N, C-alpha and C positions, 0 to 999 in steps of 0.2 A: 570888879569881877564881871565877866561877860554875861549877857542875858540873851536867851532865845526862847520865845514862847511857841506853843503848839496848840492850835485850835482843836476843839473836839472833833470837827469834821476831818482834819488832817490825821488826828490820832486814829479815828475809825478806819480811814483808808490805809494807814500804815499797818494796823492790826489785820485788816482784810488781806493785804498783799503778803504779809508774813504767813498767814494761815494758808493761803493758796500755795505758797512756795513750800511750806512744810517745815521750815527752820529759819533761824536767823535771830539776832539780838535786837535789831532795830533798823533804822534808816541812817545811812552815812551821807553827809552833805559836804561837798567840796566845791571849788571853783576852778575853772580853767580859762586861759586866754582864748577868746573866741569872738566871732561875730564882728559887727561893725562898731560896737561901742566899747569893747575891751574884755569883758568877762562873761561867762555863763555859769549857771548853777549845774552841778553834776550830782545826781541822786543815784544811790546804789544801796543794796542791802549790806548790812554790817553783820558778818558772821562771828567776828571777834572784835574786841576793842583794841585799838592801837595805843601804845603807851602815851602818845602825845595828843590823842583825841580829847576834846572837851565834850563832856556828856551832859545832856539835858534830858530830864524825865518829866513828863506831864501827861495826865489822862491815861496812864497805864502803858505808855510807849516811851521808847528811848531813841533819841536822835544824837548821833555822834558827829561832831564837827571837826574837820581837819584843822591843823594849826594855821595854814596859809589862808583858810577861809574865815577863821574866827573874827579878825578885825573888820572884814567886810560884812559879816552877818550880825555883829553885835547889835542888839536891840531889835532884831527882826522878829516877825511873826510868820510861822509856817502855817498856811491855810490850804484847804482842798476845796476847790470851787467847781461849780457846774455853770457853764455859759452856753446855752443852746444845747448842741450835741457834744460839746467839748467838756471834758473833765480833766483837771490838772492841779498840781500843787502850785500855789502862788506864794511868793515871798513878799510880804509887806515890809520892805527894807528901808529904814530911814536914812541909810548911808548912801543910797543911790543918788547920784547927781544928774545922770542922764541915762536914757536907754534907747535902743534902736526902735524903729517904727514897728517892727514885728514883735518886739518884746522878748526876744531870745537872748539879748546881751545887754550889759549894763556897765556903767562907769561909776567908780566911787571916788 
C-alpha cells in the first residue's frame, strides 16, 4: 500500500488556503511532463474526490493523489517551508533520482 505523509506545517498551509478559498475538500497532487528533468508536481484544490484518487489524511487535512502520480510519490513527505522570503510546498521524495538545478522538475 502506498504511503504519503503530511507535515504539520503543510497541513496548516492547506487548511489556510482552503479557508481563504471558502470551499474544497483538500489538496490534489498530480505530476506532468515538464522542465529539463522530466516531471513537475502539480498542486490544485480538490473539490471532489475522483474514483481513482488515492486519499491520504493526516493532521486534519486530506491530500488526493492521482493514479499516474502515485508510483512517483510513494513514500514522500509533503512539507511547507520558508526560506528567506520564499514559502512553498516541498516534496521530500525518496523516488527522485535527479532534479534540475532550479528544482522545478525531477526524474524518477
